[in-house]
N, C-alpha and C positions, 0 to 999 in steps of 0.2 A: 532586049525589052526589060529585063531585070534591072540593068544599069539605069535605064531611063526612069523606072519607077523609084529607085533609090535617090537619084538626083532630084526628082520631083519632091520627095519627102524632105530633102535638105532645104530646097527652096522654100517650102511651106513653113519649115520650123527653124530656119537659120536664125542665129543670134539669140537663142533661148527666149524667144518672144512669149510672154505670158498670155494665157487665155482667160485668166480670172478677171473679175470686174475691177477696173482701175489698175493703172500701172503700179507694179511694186516699187518701193523706194530703192533708188540706185544712185551711184555716183561714178563719175569718170575721172581717170587719172592718165597722165601722159608724161613722158620724159623727152618728147620731141622725136624719138625713134619708135617707141611703142605707144599705142593707144589702147586703153582697156576700160571696160565697164564692169562694175561690181554691183551685185544686189546686196542690200543691207538687211540685217536682222530686224524682223518685225512680226510680232505674234499674230496680228490681224491681217496685214497687207503684204507680208514678206513673200518673196517668190518661193522660198522653201520653208515649210512648216512641219516637216516630218521629224521623226525621233531617232533617225539613224546617224545622220551626218552632222558635224559641227556647222552651225548656222552662219559663221563668219567667213569672209573671204571667197564668196561664191562669184566666180568670174564668168560672166555670160559672153563676153567678147574680148578678144585680144588680137591685135593686128600688128604685124611688123613687115615692112617692105612689100606690102600688097598681099601678104599671106595671112590667113586666119587660123587660129589654133584651137579655139574652143567654140562650142555652140550646143544647141539642143540635139542630143544624140538619140532621144526616145521620141516615139510618135505621139503618145497621148500624155497630156499634162494634167496633173492635179497637185496642188501645193503640199498635200499631206502624204503623197506617195513616197515610199522610202527612198527611191533613187531618182526622183524628179528634180535633179540638180545637175550642175555643170561646172566645169573647170577643175582645178587641182584642189579637191576637197578631202577633208580628213574625217575618219571614223575612229573614235576611241572605244575600246572595249568597255562594257558595262561594269559598274562598281557596286558591290553590295547586293546583287540580285539573289544569289544563292542563299544568303543569310536572311533575306527579307521574308517576312510572312505575307500571305495574301492580303492586299490592301495597304501594305507598307511601301515606303519609298525606296528607290535605288537611284543611282547617279549615272548620267552620261555627260561627259565634259563637252561643253559647247552647245548643249541642249538644255540641261537642267535636271530637276528631280522628276522622276517618273513613278507611276504606281504599278506594282505587281498585281496583275489581274487575276491570276490563278496559279495552280501548282505546276504548270507546264514549264519546260526548260525555256531559257531566254531565247528569243527569236529576233535576230538583227533586223529582219525585214518587216517586222510587225509594228503597227502604230500603237504606241502606249499613251495613256493619258498623262499629260504634263501637269504635275502638282505644284512645282516650283520653277518658274521660268528664270529666276534670278534677275539681274539687272544688266542690260546691255548699254554701252556707251560707244559712240563712234566719233572720231576726230579725223577730218580730212584736210590734206594740203594738195598741192598741184600734182605731185607724183607719188603720194602715199596715202593710205588709210589705216588708222589704228583702231582696232576693235578690242574692247575690254568687256569681259563677262565675269560678274561677281555672283557667287553662290554662297549662301549661309545655311549651314546645318541641314543638309539633305542626308538623312540616315547617318548623321554625325560627321559628315564631310563638309568642308568649306574650302573655297579656293578663289583666287583671282587669276583668270586666264587672259593673256594679252596676245593678240596676233596682229602683226604689222605687215601689210601688203605694200610693197614699194617697187618702183621702177628705178633702177640705178641710173644716175645721171651720166650721160655720155656713153652708155653701154646698152646693147639689146638684151637686157637682163631683168628678170622678175625675181624678187626675193620675198620669201615668207619667213618671218621671224616669230617664234613662239616662246612664251614664258608662262609656266604654270607655277604659281605660288600657293603653297599649302597653308591656308590660314586657319585650319581646323586642328583637331586633336588626334585625328587618325591618319596613319600613313596612306597616301594615295598610290596604289599600285595598279597599273593598267598598261596597255600598249596602244599605239596609234599607227595607222597607215594612211598614205595618200592614194586615193583611187585613180587620180590622173585621167580624167575623162577627156582625152585628146580627140579632137575632130579636125584634123589638119586639112584645110582648104576644102572641106566637105567631100573628101575622097572616100568612097566606100572601102571597107576593109578588104584587102586582097593583096596580090603580089607587089603592088606599088608601095605598100606600107611595110617597113622593116624596123624591128626593135633590136637594138644591140646592147650587150652587157660587156663589162670588162673581164669576164671570166667565161670559161667553157660551160655552157648551159647543159643541164640534164634535168630530168623530171618526167613523171608519168602523166600523160594526158588523161585527165578524168573525163574529158569530153573534147573530141576534136573533129568528128565527122569527116576525117580525112582531109581537113583543111589546114591544120597547124603542123609546121615542120620546125624541128630544132636543128639548126645548121651551125655547128661550132659555137660561136659566141652570140648568135642571132636567133631570133624567132621570126619565121617567115610564113607566108600563106601560099597554098597551091592554086587558088583561084578566088574570085570575088565571092563574098558571102551572099546568100540569098535569104530574104525574109528574116526569120527569127533565128537563123543559124548562129552558133556561138562556139567558142573553144574555151577550155579552162584547164589550168594546171594548179592543183591545190598546194603544191610545195615545190617551188623552183629550187633546184640544187646547183651546187658549183661555187657558190659564194662563200667567203669567209665572213666572220662577224667583225668586219673592219669598216672604217669610214671610206677607204679607197674603193671598196666594192659597191658602195652606194653611188653609182655613176652610170646612168642609162642614157641611151639616145633613141629617139623615135624620128624616123625620116619618111617623107613622102617623095619617093623617087620620081614620080610623074611631075609634080609641081616644083620640086627642088627646095622644099621647106623642111627644116629640121629643128630639133630642140634637144638640149642636153640637160639632164636632171641630176643634181647632186644634193648631198646632205652632210652636215658636220657631226652626225651621230652614226654609230655602226648599225648594220642591218641585223635584225633578229630572225626574220623570215621574209619570203617573197611569194606572193600569189600572182598568177597571170590570168587575165580574162579579156576576151574580145568578143564583140558582137558585129553585126554588119555595118555599124556606124562609128565604132570607137575601139581603140586598142589600149589596154590598161595594165601596165606593170604596177603591182601594188606592194611596195616595200614597207615593212613594219620596223618600228623601233620600240624598245621597252622603256617604260617610265616608272620610276619609284621615287616618291618625294616624301620625305619625313616632315612632320609638323614644323612650321616656321621656315622651311627651306624652299628653294626654287629649283626648277628644272627648265633648261632652255635648249632649243634646237632650231636649226635654220635650213630651209630648202632653197636651192638656187636653180633657176631655169634660164639657160643660155640659149637664145634663139639665133638661128643662122640660116644662110642660104647655101645649098650644096654647090 
């Protein structure tokens, strides 16, 4: 019965279908092997209008060889909810919040300038008022979309952030290329992780989903409900999740701070769909979280950009059939 309910939820919400008035702006890309649909940044009509995640590169659908990899993993949609988003999305740590006075601005890359409402600690899940949206531009071709976000003088910080989402010609491969140029006078110091909201073939989280790392995994389950199991280099599940059940590891151990350890696989053993995730920058830390609809290894990298300099990184997703 539980499985039937979960499947029904996926049917109702598959494809990240928006419930707001009017369809959000989007664009499709393809390389003949992979077909994908992306939502585009828009302050008024955009699918995502929250202040947690980078607004660019939101992939609502991606299909390869009859398998789907992304979709709406949450039951209730509101464009301003902090995690009403899908696909391989980034969250940058806030910049300048602790130094800001109440009413002053602080910065979130890929979102813009936000206002500090009160003296409370920064809360990632909170919706903050956007005081400076910056300027977004989007350029599309058949197999790629280039997003550019420009910010000037938010709490003294300025940048040009470019993200290129492309499908490699002749390969079942998605590439996310990022460049952050510091155009201000203050050093930009932050970190970023990819949440990787995978929803492979709409399969509920359970024994059919396996996440594998290139190292022996260790770590303390901050929340597991008896569902999560560390098995050598893999994270597995004892049974299908029910309702709002979830698991969480706040600090996955076992990795070195090298590029070679940024190499994960998520596989659906039932449908035979898999994806390998790589990056050309070393890991600083890893968090792991899963709900009844999605499994998410969350690898971080550190960013430090002096005025006038650039910092670049690339994530690669290789899709395959078991």
